[in-house]
C-alpha positions in Angstrom: -13.7 -9.8 22.9 -13.7 -11.6 19.6 -16.8 -12.3 17.5 -16.8 -14.8 14.8 -19.1 -14.4 11.7 -20.5 -17.5 10.1 -19.4 -16.5 6.6 -17.3 -18.7 4.2 -14.0 -17.6 2.9 -15.7 -16.9 -0.4 -18.4 -14.8 1.1 -15.8 -12.8 3.1 -13.8 -12.1 -0.1 -17.0 -11.0 -1.8 -17.9 -8.7 1.2 -14.5 -7.1 1.1 -14.3 -6.7 -2.6 -17.8 -5.1 -2.9 -17.1 -2.9 0.1 -14.2 -1.4 -1.9 -16.4 -1.2 -5.0 -14.0 -3.4 -6.9 -14.9 -5.5 -9.8 -13.9 -9.0 -10.1 -11.8 -8.1 -13.1 -10.1 -5.4 -11.0 -9.3 -7.7 -8.1 -8.2 -10.3 -10.5 -5.7 -8.0 -12.2 -4.3 -7.0 -8.8 -4.1 -10.6 -7.6 -2.9 -12.0 -11.0 -5.8 -14.2 -11.8 -8.9 -14.0 -14.0 -12.3 -12.7 -13.0 -13.5 -16.2 -13.4 -11.1 -17.4 -10.8 -12.4 -14.6 -8.5 -15.9 -16.0 -9.0 -14.7 -19.5 -8.1 -13.2 -18.2 -4.9 -16.4 -16.3 -4.0 -18.5 -19.3 -4.6 -16.2 -21.5 -2.6 -15.5 -23.7 -5.6 -11.8 -23.3 -5.2 -9.6 -21.9 -2.3 -6.9 -19.3 -3.0 -3.4 -20.5 -2.3 -1.5 -19.3 0.8 0.3 -16.7 -1.3 -2.9 -15.4 -2.8 -4.6 -15.2 0.7 -1.7 -13.0 1.8 -2.0 -10.7 -1.2 -5.9 -10.6 -0.8 -5.6 -9.6 2.8 -3.1 -6.9 1.9 -5.4 -5.6 -0.8 -8.2 -5.5 1.5 -6.3 -4.0 4.3 -7.0 -6.8 6.8 -5.3 -9.9 8.2 -5.4 -13.5 6.7 -7.1 -14.5 9.8 -9.9 -12.0 9.5 -10.3 -13.0 5.9 -10.3 -16.8 6.4 -12.0 -17.0 9.8 -13.9 -13.9 10.0 -13.0 -12.9 13.4 -13.8 -9.4 14.4 -12.2 -7.8 17.4 -14.7 -5.7 19.5 -13.2 -3.1 21.7 -14.2 -3.2 25.3 -15.9 -0.2 26.7 -13.6 2.1 28.4 -14.2 2.7 32.1 -15.7 6.0 33.0 -13.4 8.4 34.7 
């Protein structure tokens, strides 16, 4: 089953970044942008390019789909034996 959250892309970026205890400056360096650009992404003022989305997903250890759409796969309960 898939559950969708109602977060924006910017909110998802901030959630992943803060869960990794990464500063905007650190993420910016890894992504090749400034901390100010990260702020713009997180506030949904600008959207990362496709290449940056792929890099962000790799940094966060997730897929672009999870990052952009916020889908979470929920494992089905295993039948009892």
